[in-house]
Residue frames as a rotation matrix with the C-alpha (Angstrom) as fourth column:
TYR 1
0.853 0.366 -0.373 20.49
0.503 -0.768 0.396 -0.78
-0.142 -0.525 -0.839 6.04
GLY 2
-0.289 -0.947 0.141 23.05
0.954 -0.272 0.127 1.49
-0.082 0.171 0.982 4.43
THR 3
-0.965 -0.029 -0.261 22.79
0.000 -0.994 0.109 5.03
-0.263 0.105 0.959 3.12
GLY 4
-0.179 0.946 -0.272 19.58
-0.910 -0.054 0.412 3.77
0.375 0.321 0.870 1.56
CYS 5
-0.359 0.118 0.926 17.74
-0.528 0.792 -0.306 0.55
-0.769 -0.599 -0.222 2.42
PHE 6
-0.261 0.201 -0.944 17.18
-0.902 0.297 0.313 -2.35
0.343 0.933 0.104 0.07
LEU 7
-0.036 0.359 0.933 15.03
-0.592 0.744 -0.310 -5.39
-0.805 -0.563 0.186 0.72
LEU 8
-0.433 -0.240 -0.869 15.65
-0.875 0.344 0.340 -8.41
0.218 0.907 -0.359 -1.51
MET 9
0.268 0.518 0.812 13.66
-0.555 0.772 -0.309 -11.59
-0.787 -0.368 0.495 -2.02
ASN 10
-0.792 -0.605 -0.085 15.12
-0.464 0.504 0.729 -14.50
-0.398 0.616 -0.680 -3.97
THR 11
0.328 0.941 -0.081 12.61
-0.741 0.203 -0.640 -15.74
-0.586 0.270 0.764 -6.58
GLY 12
0.185 -0.324 0.928 14.92
0.208 0.935 0.285 -18.37
-0.960 0.141 0.240 -8.06
GLN 13
-0.751 -0.541 0.378 15.32
0.419 0.052 0.906 -18.88
-0.510 0.839 0.188 -11.79
GLN 14
-0.061 0.823 0.565 11.97
0.966 -0.094 0.241 -17.26
0.252 0.561 -0.789 -12.51
ALA 15
-0.963 -0.187 0.196 11.72
0.159 -0.976 -0.152 -13.47
0.219 -0.115 0.969 -12.88
MET 16
-0.258 0.904 -0.342 8.63
0.952 0.177 -0.250 -12.35
-0.165 -0.390 -0.906 -10.98
ASP 17
-0.503 0.223 0.835 6.56
0.248 -0.888 0.387 -9.35
0.828 0.401 0.392 -12.02
SER 18
-0.876 0.133 -0.463 5.49
0.444 -0.150 -0.884 -7.39
-0.187 -0.980 0.072 -8.97
SER 19
-0.058 0.925 0.376 1.88
0.724 -0.220 0.654 -6.33
0.687 0.310 -0.657 -8.49
HIS 20
0.790 0.330 -0.517 2.85
0.612 -0.468 0.637 -4.08
-0.032 -0.820 -0.572 -5.57
ARG 21
0.917 -0.325 0.230 5.47
-0.201 -0.877 -0.436 -1.79
0.343 0.353 -0.870 -7.09
MET 22
0.476 -0.840 0.258 8.59
-0.051 0.267 0.962 -3.77
-0.878 -0.472 0.084 -6.30
LEU 23
0.270 -0.497 -0.825 11.46
-0.951 -0.269 -0.149 -4.01
-0.148 0.825 -0.546 -8.80
THR 24
0.945 -0.088 0.316 12.48
0.132 0.984 -0.123 -7.18
-0.300 0.158 0.941 -10.64
THR 25
0.494 -0.848 -0.192 16.25
-0.869 -0.485 -0.094 -7.49
-0.013 0.214 -0.977 -10.79
ILE 26
0.576 -0.419 -0.702 19.07
-0.004 0.857 -0.515 -9.97
0.817 0.299 0.492 -11.36
GLY 27
0.929 -0.274 0.250 20.79
-0.259 0.003 0.966 -11.23
-0.265 -0.962 -0.068 -8.23
TRP 28
-0.129 -0.992 0.016 23.63
-0.668 0.099 0.737 -13.18
-0.733 0.084 -0.675 -9.85
GLN 29
0.764 0.227 -0.604 24.53
-0.615 0.541 -0.574 -15.49
0.197 0.810 0.553 -12.71
ARG 30
-0.207 -0.827 0.522 26.44
-0.865 0.404 0.297 -18.69
-0.457 -0.390 -0.799 -12.11
GLN 31
-0.765 -0.219 0.606 27.02
-0.014 0.946 0.324 -21.87
-0.644 0.239 -0.726 -14.10
GLY 32
-0.929 0.336 0.154 24.70
0.169 0.013 0.986 -20.71
0.329 0.942 -0.069 -16.85
GLN 33
-0.036 0.956 -0.291 21.79
0.913 0.150 0.380 -20.00
0.407 -0.251 -0.878 -14.52
THR 34
-0.630 -0.063 0.774 20.39
-0.060 -0.990 -0.129 -16.63
0.774 -0.127 0.620 -13.57
THR 35
-0.389 0.498 -0.775 18.92
0.920 0.257 -0.297 -16.03
0.052 -0.828 -0.558 -10.13
TYR 36
-0.298 0.408 0.863 16.29
0.241 -0.843 0.481 -13.30
0.924 0.352 0.153 -9.94
LEU 37
-0.752 0.040 -0.658 15.20
0.646 -0.155 -0.748 -11.10
-0.132 -0.987 0.090 -7.07
LEU 38
0.472 0.754 0.457 12.38
0.631 -0.651 0.422 -8.81
0.616 0.088 -0.783 -6.10
GLU 39
-0.593 -0.754 -0.284 13.78
0.773 -0.434 -0.462 -5.57
0.225 -0.494 0.840 -4.69
GLY 40
0.698 0.714 0.048 12.30
0.656 -0.666 0.355 -2.75
0.286 -0.217 -0.934 -2.68
SER 41
-0.336 -0.905 0.262 14.37
0.778 -0.423 -0.465 0.45
0.531 0.048 0.846 -2.57
ILE 42
0.761 0.451 -0.466 14.32
0.642 -0.627 0.441 3.16
-0.093 -0.635 -0.767 0.11
PHE 43
0.498 -0.570 0.654 16.23
0.302 -0.592 -0.747 6.36
0.813 0.569 -0.122 -0.62
MET 44
-0.020 -0.449 0.893 16.88
-0.648 -0.675 -0.353 7.64
0.762 -0.586 -0.278 2.91
GLY 45
0.658 0.098 -0.747 18.12
0.432 0.763 0.480 5.09
0.617 -0.638 0.460 5.44
GLY 46
0.133 -0.723 -0.678 21.42
0.956 -0.086 0.279 5.93
-0.260 -0.686 0.680 7.09
ALA 47
-0.547 -0.290 0.785 21.31
0.606 -0.784 0.133 9.13
0.577 0.549 0.605 5.05
THR 48
0.548 0.790 0.277 18.62
0.270 -0.480 0.835 10.32
0.792 -0.382 -0.476 7.47
VAL 49
0.712 -0.382 -0.589 21.12
0.644 0.021 0.765 10.10
-0.280 -0.924 0.261 10.32
GLN 50
-0.371 -0.876 0.308 23.74
0.927 -0.327 0.185 11.84
-0.061 0.354 0.933 8.18
TRP 51
-0.088 0.433 0.897 21.27
0.423 -0.799 0.427 14.68
0.902 0.417 -0.113 7.61
LEU 52
0.900 0.385 -0.207 20.70
0.326 -0.274 0.905 15.08
0.291 -0.882 -0.372 11.35
ARG 53
0.324 -0.874 -0.362 24.49
0.792 0.042 0.609 15.25
-0.517 -0.484 0.706 11.75
ASP 54
-0.613 -0.713 0.339 25.50
0.766 -0.430 0.478 17.42
-0.195 0.553 0.810 8.78
GLY 55
-0.330 0.572 0.751 22.31
0.520 -0.554 0.650 19.34
0.788 0.605 -0.115 8.00
LEU 56
0.657 0.708 0.258 20.93
0.121 -0.437 0.891 20.09
0.744 -0.554 -0.373 11.46
GLY 57
-0.365 -0.860 0.356 24.00
-0.372 -0.216 -0.903 19.61
0.853 -0.462 -0.241 13.67
LEU 58
0.619 0.710 0.334 21.83
-0.613 0.171 0.771 17.56
0.491 -0.683 0.542 16.06
ILE 59
0.865 -0.463 0.194 24.67
0.220 0.697 0.682 15.10
-0.451 -0.547 0.705 16.62
SER 60
0.372 -0.804 -0.464 28.39
-0.791 -0.536 0.294 15.37
-0.485 0.258 -0.836 15.94
SER 61
-0.779 -0.542 -0.315 28.89
-0.627 0.656 0.421 11.76
-0.021 0.526 -0.850 14.80
SER 62
-0.142 0.806 -0.575 26.47
-0.646 0.365 0.670 9.13
0.750 0.466 0.469 13.51
ASP 63
-0.364 -0.031 -0.931 27.16
0.377 0.909 -0.178 6.68
0.852 -0.416 -0.320 16.33
GLU 64
-0.995 0.034 0.098 25.81
-0.102 -0.501 -0.859 9.19
0.020 -0.865 0.502 18.87
ILE 65
-0.464 0.886 -0.008 22.24
-0.679 -0.350 0.645 8.80
0.569 0.304 0.764 17.68
GLU 66
-0.106 0.467 -0.878 21.43
0.266 0.864 0.428 5.55
0.958 -0.188 -0.216 19.46
ALA 67
-0.634 -0.184 -0.751 22.23
0.765 -0.006 -0.644 6.87
0.114 -0.983 0.144 22.93
LEU 68
-0.948 0.312 -0.053 20.38
-0.305 -0.946 -0.108 10.12
-0.084 -0.087 0.993 22.23
ALA 69
-0.314 0.877 -0.365 17.31
-0.554 0.143 0.820 8.30
0.771 0.459 0.441 20.91
ALA 70
-0.155 0.206 -0.966 17.38
0.509 0.855 0.101 5.85
0.847 -0.476 -0.238 23.83
SER 71
-0.957 -0.257 -0.132 17.27
0.246 -0.485 -0.839 8.72
0.152 -0.836 0.528 26.34
VAL 72
-0.442 0.892 0.090 13.51
-0.885 -0.417 -0.208 8.98
-0.148 -0.172 0.974 25.76
ALA 73
-0.377 0.352 0.857 10.97
-0.190 0.876 -0.443 6.16
-0.907 -0.330 -0.263 26.07
ASP 74
0.105 0.431 0.896 9.48
0.879 0.382 -0.286 6.78
-0.466 0.818 -0.338 22.63
SER 75
-0.611 -0.385 0.692 9.25
0.735 -0.601 0.314 9.47
0.295 0.701 0.650 19.96
GLY 76
-0.662 0.405 -0.631 6.56
0.280 -0.647 -0.709 11.36
-0.696 -0.646 0.315 21.88
GLY 77
0.404 0.897 0.182 4.25
0.468 -0.032 -0.883 11.20
-0.786 0.442 -0.432 18.86
VAL 78
0.187 -0.424 -0.886 6.87
-0.658 -0.724 0.207 12.75
-0.729 0.545 -0.415 16.55
TYR 79
0.578 -0.035 0.815 7.18
0.545 0.760 -0.354 11.35
-0.607 0.649 0.459 13.02
LEU 80
-0.089 -0.643 -0.760 10.01
-0.541 -0.609 0.579 12.20
-0.836 0.463 -0.294 10.67
VAL 81
0.763 0.303 0.571 9.28
0.331 0.575 -0.748 11.35
-0.555 0.759 0.339 7.04
PRO 82
-0.087 -0.925 -0.371 12.68
-0.043 -0.369 0.929 11.51
-0.995 0.097 -0.008 5.29
ALA 83
0.517 0.343 0.784 11.34
0.754 0.250 -0.607 12.17
-0.405 0.905 -0.129 1.79
HIS 84
0.164 -0.537 -0.827 14.18
-0.013 -0.840 0.543 14.62
-0.986 -0.078 -0.145 1.17
THR 85
-0.768 -0.427 -0.477 14.68
-0.494 -0.079 0.866 13.26
-0.408 0.901 -0.150 -2.35
GLY 86
-0.070 0.825 -0.561 11.18
-0.855 0.240 0.460 11.87
0.514 0.512 0.688 -2.82
LEU 87
0.158 0.224 0.962 9.85
-0.746 0.665 -0.032 8.50
-0.647 -0.712 0.272 -1.72
GLY 88
-0.760 -0.452 -0.467 11.02
-0.643 0.629 0.438 5.15
0.096 0.633 -0.768 -3.06
ALA 89
-0.490 0.569 -0.660 9.15
0.072 0.781 0.621 1.85
0.869 0.257 -0.424 -2.83
PRO 90
-0.454 0.416 0.788 6.27
0.776 0.619 0.121 1.31
-0.438 0.667 -0.603 -2.63
TYR 91
0.358 0.678 -0.643 5.27
0.327 -0.736 -0.593 4.91
-0.875 0.002 -0.485 -3.49
TRP 92
-0.365 -0.612 0.702 7.80
0.907 -0.065 0.416 6.00
-0.209 0.788 0.579 -6.13
ASP 93
0.761 0.644 0.074 6.82
0.648 -0.758 -0.069 9.63
0.012 0.101 -0.995 -5.61
PRO 94
-0.250 -0.934 0.255 9.54
0.912 -0.316 -0.262 12.04
0.325 0.167 0.931 -6.80
TYR 95
-0.133 0.291 0.947 7.41
0.068 -0.951 0.302 15.00
0.989 0.104 0.107 -5.74
ALA 96
0.785 0.363 -0.503 7.23
0.484 0.148 0.862 14.04
0.388 -0.920 -0.060 -2.05
ARG 97
-0.073 -0.822 0.564 9.33
-0.187 -0.544 -0.818 16.04
0.980 -0.165 -0.114 0.41
GLY 98
-0.519 -0.283 -0.807 10.42
0.601 0.551 -0.579 15.47
0.608 -0.785 -0.116 3.98
ALA 99
0.142 0.603 0.785 8.49
-0.374 -0.702 0.606 16.60
0.917 -0.380 0.126 7.03
LEU 100
-0.894 -0.300 -0.333 8.68
0.233 0.324 -0.917 16.55
0.383 -0.897 -0.220 10.81
LEU 101
-0.156 0.963 0.218 5.19
-0.320 -0.258 0.911 16.07
0.934 0.072 0.349 12.21
GLY 102
0.490 0.543 -0.682 3.49
0.410 0.548 0.730 15.65
0.770 -0.637 0.046 15.57
MET 103
-0.591 -0.795 -0.138 5.73
0.518 -0.242 -0.821 17.96
0.619 -0.556 0.555 17.59
SER 104
0.687 0.711 -0.153 4.53
0.565 -0.390 0.727 19.52
0.457 -0.586 -0.669 20.81
ARG 105
0.657 -0.437 0.614 6.09
-0.565 -0.825 0.018 22.00
0.499 -0.359 -0.789 23.24
GLY 106
0.641 -0.388 0.662 7.61
-0.509 0.431 0.745 19.02
-0.575 -0.815 0.079 25.00
SER 107
0.927 -0.308 0.213 9.37
0.371 0.671 -0.642 17.65
0.055 0.674 0.736 21.91
ASN 108
0.559 -0.805 -0.200 13.16
-0.502 -0.521 0.690 17.80
-0.660 -0.285 -0.695 22.03
ARG 109
0.022 -0.646 -0.763 16.21
-0.998 0.037 -0.059 16.68
0.066 0.763 -0.643 20.06
ALA 110
-0.790 -0.298 0.536 16.02
-0.406 0.909 -0.093 13.17
-0.459 -0.291 -0.839 21.52
HIS 111
0.141 0.921 0.363 12.47
0.006 0.366 -0.931 12.72
-0.990 0.133 0.046 20.18
ILE 112
0.639 0.033 -0.768 13.64
-0.721 -0.321 -0.614 13.83
-0.267 0.947 -0.181 16.74
ALA 113
-0.458 -0.873 -0.168 16.58
-0.889 0.446 0.109 11.43
-0.020 0.199 -0.980 16.88
ARG 114
-0.606 0.295 0.739 14.28
-0.086 0.899 -0.430 8.59
-0.791 -0.325 -0.519 17.84
ALA 115
0.518 0.842 -0.153 11.81
-0.198 -0.055 -0.979 9.51
-0.832 0.537 0.139 15.10
ALA 116
0.203 -0.537 -0.819 14.68
-0.977 -0.171 -0.129 9.39
-0.071 0.826 -0.559 12.59
LEU 117
-0.835 -0.512 0.203 15.63
-0.512 0.857 0.054 5.83
-0.202 -0.059 -0.978 13.58
GLU 118
-0.274 0.820 0.502 11.99
0.081 0.540 -0.838 4.79
-0.958 -0.189 -0.214 13.61
ALA 119
0.428 0.428 -0.796 11.54
-0.690 -0.415 -0.594 6.23
-0.584 0.803 0.118 10.10
ILE 120
-0.516 -0.675 -0.528 14.10
-0.854 0.453 0.256 3.75
0.066 0.583 -0.810 8.77
ALA 121
-0.912 0.192 0.363 12.12
0.047 0.927 -0.371 0.90
-0.408 -0.321 -0.855 10.29
PHE 122
0.040 0.984 -0.175 8.75
-0.142 -0.168 -0.976 2.28
-0.989 0.064 0.133 9.16
GLN 123
0.169 -0.024 -0.985 9.90
-0.955 -0.251 -0.157 2.53
-0.244 0.968 -0.066 5.55
SER 124
-0.808 -0.539 -0.240 11.33
-0.576 0.807 0.130 -0.99
0.123 0.243 -0.962 5.67
ALA 125
-0.646 0.637 0.420 8.07
0.079 0.603 -0.794 -2.35
-0.759 -0.480 -0.440 7.12
GLU 126
0.305 0.794 -0.526 6.07
-0.515 -0.328 -0.792 -0.86
-0.801 0.512 0.309 4.26
VAL 127
-0.142 -0.442 -0.886 8.37
-0.978 0.202 0.057 -2.39
0.153 0.874 -0.461 1.65
LEU 128
-0.953 -0.244 0.180 8.22
-0.282 0.931 -0.233 -5.75
-0.110 -0.272 -0.956 3.40
SER 129
-0.240 0.948 0.210 4.41
-0.118 0.186 -0.975 -5.66
-0.964 -0.259 0.067 3.52
ALA 130
0.398 0.351 -0.848 4.28
-0.837 -0.239 -0.492 -5.06
-0.375 0.905 0.199 -0.25
MET 131
-0.461 -0.675 -0.576 6.76
-0.836 0.548 0.027 -7.86
0.297 0.494 -0.817 -0.88
GLU 132
-0.808 0.246 0.535 4.79
-0.156 0.786 -0.598 -10.30
-0.568 -0.567 -0.597 1.27
LYS 133
0.248 0.956 -0.157 1.73
-0.391 -0.050 -0.919 -9.60
-0.887 0.289 0.361 -0.89
ASP 134
0.198 -0.270 -0.942 3.73
-0.974 0.055 -0.220 -10.36
0.111 0.961 -0.252 -4.03
ALA 135
-0.761 -0.625 -0.171 5.06
-0.593 0.778 -0.208 -13.58
0.263 -0.057 -0.963 -2.52
GLY 136
0.250 0.925 -0.286 1.72
-0.531 0.378 0.758 -14.68
0.809 -0.038 0.586 -1.09
ALA 137
0.292 -0.242 -0.925 3.53
0.676 0.736 0.021 -15.65
0.676 -0.632 0.379 2.10
HIS 138
0.940 0.044 0.340 4.35
-0.206 -0.721 0.662 -14.15
0.274 -0.692 -0.668 5.48
LEU 139
0.023 -0.998 0.057 7.89
-0.443 -0.061 -0.894 -13.56
0.896 -0.005 -0.444 6.67
CYS 140
0.766 0.188 -0.615 9.06
0.405 0.601 0.689 -15.71
0.499 -0.777 0.384 9.58
GLU 141
0.435 -0.614 -0.659 12.25
0.574 -0.375 0.728 -13.73
-0.694 -0.695 0.189 10.27
LEU 142
0.974 -0.172 0.146 14.17
-0.004 -0.662 -0.749 -10.83
0.225 0.729 -0.646 8.76
ARG 143
0.341 -0.931 -0.127 17.94
0.859 0.255 0.443 -11.13
-0.380 -0.260 0.887 8.32
VAL 144
0.992 0.106 -0.069 19.62
0.089 -0.972 -0.216 -7.75
-0.090 0.208 -0.974 8.18
ASP 145
0.109 -0.993 0.050 22.97
0.977 0.116 0.180 -6.24
-0.185 0.029 0.982 7.28
GLY 146
0.260 -0.113 0.959 24.67
0.488 -0.842 -0.231 -2.92
0.833 0.528 -0.164 6.58
GLY 147
-0.679 -0.698 0.226 26.14
0.217 -0.486 -0.847 -0.22
0.701 -0.526 0.482 8.76
ALA 148
-0.354 0.617 0.703 22.87
-0.788 -0.601 0.132 0.88
0.504 -0.507 0.699 10.36
ALA 149
0.483 0.531 -0.696 22.16
-0.133 0.830 0.541 -2.73
0.866 -0.168 0.472 11.35
ARG 150
-0.490 -0.704 -0.513 24.60
0.492 0.262 -0.830 -2.22
0.719 -0.660 0.218 14.21
ASN 151
-0.687 0.317 0.654 21.99
-0.580 -0.782 -0.229 0.02
0.439 -0.536 0.721 15.89
ASP 152
-0.920 0.289 -0.265 20.25
0.380 0.825 -0.419 -2.12
0.098 -0.486 -0.868 18.53
LEU 153
-0.558 0.741 -0.374 17.46
-0.043 -0.475 -0.879 0.36
-0.829 -0.474 0.297 19.21
MET 154
-0.297 0.426 -0.854 16.48
-0.927 -0.341 0.152 0.58
-0.227 0.838 0.497 15.56
LEU 155
-0.715 -0.006 -0.699 16.52
-0.346 0.872 0.347 -3.20
0.608 0.490 -0.625 15.08
GLN 156
-0.871 0.462 -0.166 14.37
0.391 0.448 -0.804 -3.74
-0.297 -0.766 -0.571 18.16
PHE 157
-0.296 0.786 -0.542 11.84
-0.442 -0.616 -0.652 -1.24
-0.847 0.047 0.530 16.83
GLN 158
-0.466 0.088 -0.880 11.98
-0.862 0.180 0.474 -3.02
0.200 0.980 -0.008 13.46
ALA 159
-0.916 0.123 -0.381 11.14
0.171 0.981 -0.094 -6.34
0.362 -0.151 -0.920 15.12
ASP 160
-0.655 0.705 -0.271 8.30
0.230 -0.155 -0.961 -4.69
-0.720 -0.692 -0.060 17.02
LEU 161
-0.282 0.547 -0.788 6.85
-0.776 -0.613 -0.148 -3.20
-0.564 0.570 0.597 13.83
LEU 162
-0.478 0.006 -0.878 7.07
-0.743 0.531 0.408 -6.44
0.469 0.847 -0.250 11.86
GLY 163
0.471 0.639 0.608 5.96
-0.868 0.459 0.190 -8.78
-0.158 -0.617 0.771 14.62
VAL 164
0.931 -0.281 -0.232 8.73
0.199 0.926 -0.321 -11.23
0.305 0.253 0.918 13.65
PRO 165
0.551 -0.790 -0.268 12.32
0.428 -0.009 0.904 -11.70
-0.717 -0.613 0.333 14.83
VAL 166
0.889 -0.445 -0.110 15.07
-0.363 -0.537 -0.762 -9.60
0.280 0.717 -0.639 13.27
VAL 167
0.774 -0.624 0.105 18.41
0.478 0.685 0.549 -11.41
-0.415 -0.375 0.829 13.06
ARG 168
0.744 -0.621 -0.246 21.78
-0.667 -0.712 -0.220 -9.66
-0.038 0.328 -0.944 12.79
PRO 169
0.836 -0.478 -0.268 24.71
0.352 0.844 -0.405 -11.74
0.420 0.244 0.874 11.50
GLN 170
0.462 -0.768 -0.444 28.24
0.629 -0.069 0.774 -11.66
-0.625 -0.637 0.451 12.85
ILE 171
-0.741 -0.659 0.129 29.38
0.535 -0.462 0.707 -10.02
-0.407 0.593 0.695 9.59
THR 172
0.170 0.890 -0.422 27.16
0.396 -0.455 -0.798 -7.06
-0.902 -0.031 -0.430 8.75
GLU 173
-0.171 -0.272 -0.947 28.95
-0.723 -0.618 0.308 -6.03
-0.669 0.738 -0.091 5.54
THR 174
0.103 0.318 0.942 27.05
0.148 0.932 -0.331 -8.66
-0.984 0.174 0.049 3.59
THR 175
0.930 0.220 -0.295 27.24
-0.230 -0.279 -0.932 -6.95
-0.287 0.935 -0.209 0.20
ALA 176
0.178 -0.951 -0.251 31.04
-0.978 -0.142 -0.156 -7.14
0.113 0.273 -0.955 0.18
LEU 177
-0.376 -0.287 0.881 30.91
-0.544 0.838 0.041 -10.64
-0.750 -0.464 -0.471 1.65
GLY 178
0.554 0.686 0.473 28.54
0.031 0.550 -0.834 -11.81
-0.832 0.477 0.283 -1.09
ALA 179
0.801 -0.339 -0.494 30.83
-0.590 -0.304 -0.748 -10.49
0.104 0.890 -0.444 -3.82
ALA 180
-0.251 -0.938 0.238 33.75
-0.964 0.265 0.029 -12.30
-0.090 -0.222 -0.971 -2.19
TYR 181
-0.086 0.304 0.949 31.72
-0.268 0.910 -0.316 -15.53
-0.960 -0.281 0.003 -1.97
LEU 182
0.887 0.463 -0.005 30.82
-0.105 0.192 -0.976 -15.36
-0.450 0.866 0.219 -5.67
ALA 183
0.432 -0.816 -0.383 34.46
-0.856 -0.238 -0.458 -14.76
0.283 0.526 -0.802 -6.61
GLY 184
-0.391 -0.596 0.701 35.52
-0.813 0.580 0.040 -17.66
-0.430 -0.555 -0.712 -4.41
LEU 185
0.345 0.597 0.725 32.98
-0.076 0.787 -0.612 -19.98
-0.936 0.156 0.317 -6.00
ALA 186
0.903 0.049 -0.426 34.14
-0.413 -0.173 -0.894 -18.93
-0.118 0.984 -0.136 -9.46
VAL 187
0.122 -0.953 -0.277 37.76
-0.857 0.040 -0.514 -19.93
0.501 0.300 -0.812 -8.79
GLY 188
0.334 0.100 -0.937 36.94
0.035 0.992 0.118 -23.04
0.942 -0.072 0.328 -6.74
PHE 189
-0.671 -0.572 0.473 37.97
-0.423 -0.230 -0.877 -21.68
0.610 -0.788 -0.088 -3.33
TRP 190
-0.433 0.639 0.637 34.56
-0.615 0.307 -0.726 -22.82
-0.659 -0.706 0.260 -2.02
HIS 191
-0.913 0.004 0.408 32.85
0.217 0.851 0.479 -25.87
-0.345 0.526 -0.777 -3.45
ASP 192
-0.453 0.840 0.299 29.19
0.606 0.044 0.795 -24.87
0.654 0.541 -0.529 -3.50
GLU 193
-0.153 0.499 0.853 26.46
-0.385 -0.825 0.414 -22.73
0.910 -0.265 0.318 -1.95
ALA 194
0.758 0.454 -0.469 25.90
0.189 0.536 0.823 -25.27
0.625 -0.712 0.320 0.83
GLU 195
-0.055 -0.866 -0.497 29.42
0.938 0.126 -0.322 -24.61
0.342 -0.484 0.805 2.09
LEU 196
-0.702 -0.153 0.695 28.70
0.077 -0.987 -0.139 -20.89
0.708 -0.044 0.705 2.20
THR 197
0.309 0.920 0.241 25.44
-0.301 -0.146 0.942 -21.46
0.902 -0.364 0.232 4.05
SER 198
0.557 -0.122 -0.821 27.26
0.653 0.676 0.342 -23.46
0.513 -0.727 0.456 6.72
MET 199
-0.505 -0.857 -0.100 29.49
0.769 -0.394 -0.504 -20.45
0.393 -0.331 0.858 7.51
TRP 200
-0.151 0.516 0.843 26.63
-0.103 -0.856 0.506 -18.05
0.983 -0.010 0.182 8.30
ARG 201
-0.514 -0.042 -0.857 26.40
0.809 0.309 -0.500 -17.14
0.286 -0.950 -0.125 11.99
ALA 202
0.516 0.724 0.458 23.89
0.385 -0.674 0.631 -15.00
0.765 -0.149 -0.626 13.86
GLU 203
-0.675 -0.723 0.148 25.27
0.235 -0.401 -0.885 -12.42
0.700 -0.562 0.441 16.27
ARG 204
-0.895 0.442 -0.052 21.98
-0.083 -0.280 -0.956 -11.29
-0.438 -0.852 0.287 17.87
ARG 205
-0.587 0.797 0.140 18.27
0.615 0.327 0.718 -11.97
0.526 0.508 -0.682 17.53
PHE 206
-0.938 0.333 0.095 15.71
-0.335 -0.804 -0.492 -9.23
-0.088 -0.493 0.866 18.29
GLU 207
-0.658 0.751 -0.046 12.28
0.745 0.659 0.106 -10.55
0.110 0.035 -0.993 19.28
PRO 208
-0.338 0.611 0.716 9.10
0.014 -0.758 0.652 -8.43
0.941 0.231 0.247 18.96
THR 209
-0.862 -0.088 -0.499 7.90
0.490 0.101 -0.866 -7.05
0.126 -0.991 -0.044 22.29
ILE 210
-0.786 0.602 -0.141 4.73
-0.507 -0.758 -0.409 -5.06
-0.353 -0.250 0.901 21.58
ALA 211
-0.263 0.804 0.533 1.10
0.281 0.593 -0.755 -6.09
-0.923 -0.049 -0.382 21.06
ALA 212
-0.474 0.121 0.872 -0.58
0.876 0.164 0.453 -6.20
-0.088 0.979 -0.184 17.67
ASP 213
0.614 0.782 0.111 -2.85
0.788 -0.616 -0.017 -3.21
0.055 0.098 -0.994 18.43
GLN 214
0.504 -0.533 -0.680 0.13
0.075 -0.757 0.649 -1.05
-0.861 -0.378 -0.341 19.40
ARG 215
-0.568 -0.704 0.427 1.91
0.441 0.178 0.880 -2.09
-0.695 0.687 0.209 16.20
ALA 216
-0.087 0.634 0.768 -1.15
0.990 -0.033 0.139 -1.18
0.114 0.772 -0.625 14.12
ALA 217
0.808 0.403 -0.429 -1.45
0.495 -0.860 0.125 2.24
-0.319 -0.313 -0.895 15.80
LEU 218
0.007 -0.899 -0.438 2.20
0.070 -0.436 0.897 3.07
-0.998 -0.037 0.060 15.07
LEU 219
-0.697 -0.280 0.661 1.84
0.618 0.234 0.751 2.11
-0.365 0.931 0.010 11.40
THR 220
0.335 0.878 0.342 -1.39
0.940 -0.336 -0.058 4.09
0.064 0.341 -0.938 11.09
GLY 221
0.676 -0.150 -0.722 0.38
0.197 -0.907 0.372 7.18
-0.710 -0.394 -0.583 12.43
TRP 222
-0.431 -0.902 0.022 3.24
0.181 -0.063 0.981 6.68
-0.884 0.427 0.191 9.99
ARG 223
-0.447 0.305 0.841 0.91
0.893 0.215 0.397 6.38
-0.060 0.928 -0.368 7.00
ARG 224
0.710 0.679 -0.188 -0.90
0.680 -0.730 -0.069 9.57
-0.184 -0.079 -0.980 8.03
ALA 225
0.306 -0.689 -0.657 2.46
-0.018 -0.694 0.720 11.35
-0.952 -0.209 -0.225 8.14
VAL 226
-0.654 -0.561 0.507 3.47
0.443 0.260 0.858 10.00
-0.613 0.786 0.078 4.73
ASP 227
0.099 0.796 0.598 0.17
0.994 -0.048 -0.100 11.11
-0.051 0.604 -0.795 3.22
ARG 228
0.801 0.222 -0.556 0.93
0.308 -0.949 0.066 14.70
-0.513 -0.224 -0.829 4.22
CYS 229
-0.052 -0.935 -0.352 4.27
-0.177 -0.338 0.924 14.61
-0.983 0.111 -0.147 2.39
ARG 230
-0.323 -0.108 0.940 3.23
0.722 0.614 0.319 13.06
-0.612 0.782 -0.121 -0.89
HIS 231
0.168 0.365 0.916 2.89
0.956 -0.286 -0.061 15.09
0.240 0.886 -0.397 -4.12
TRP 232
0.270 -0.039 -0.962 4.26
0.633 -0.745 0.208 18.16
-0.725 -0.665 -0.176 -2.32
LEU 233
-0.434 -0.552 -0.712 6.05
-0.186 -0.718 0.671 19.55
-0.882 0.423 0.209 -5.37
GLU 234
-0.362 0.312 0.879 3.73
0.801 0.586 0.122 18.08
-0.477 0.748 -0.462 -7.97
PRO 235
-0.994 -0.027 -0.107 3.00
-0.029 -0.870 0.493 20.64
-0.106 0.493 0.864 -10.72
ASP 236
-0.268 0.957 -0.114 -0.55
-0.360 -0.209 -0.909 21.88
-0.894 -0.203 0.400 -11.16
């Protein structure tokens, strides 16, 4: 959960071709072996919050959004589809454009803030669903990282949408940590991957709290909103 969002699944030494519009990429190379990943890419993650701050002036700093969003019980039926630069996985639609849908006379800035955080989770849930189909297996927990992973409200909503626990580690800058681990392995500072695994620590675990029918209704609303944004700029 950074400026964009990227979901990665380790497929080992075998490159997997996705049937659900995920990307096949190289994770790392070590000791003559290449480890491959499936990747799902979302263009607007934390960038959605930046847009509320810099584009709309809804907040003055990014860390204000959680308190603002938490001041309402839910989004009040508001959906924000942050397709400002098109949609990434699993749609890959460069002609899509962003939209704010479902507003009523009672909608306010807090509902928009909450819809922005929920949009990050909705997009991630769609990518995860596609990746589960490729893997032929269901996720048992999601381990998260990145700057936006410090947002408790968003991670709770993510757990609710997925129906599985979301686990935040003590160190959320995992990309930098991973690069440091690989460098350390290369020079012998750490002995092997098992030693690295032993150092991982969870900081908080978010358990799902909503029923399956409520989860399905939320995702149905999101997909309806996305459908209205797709192909917006597509030439005749």
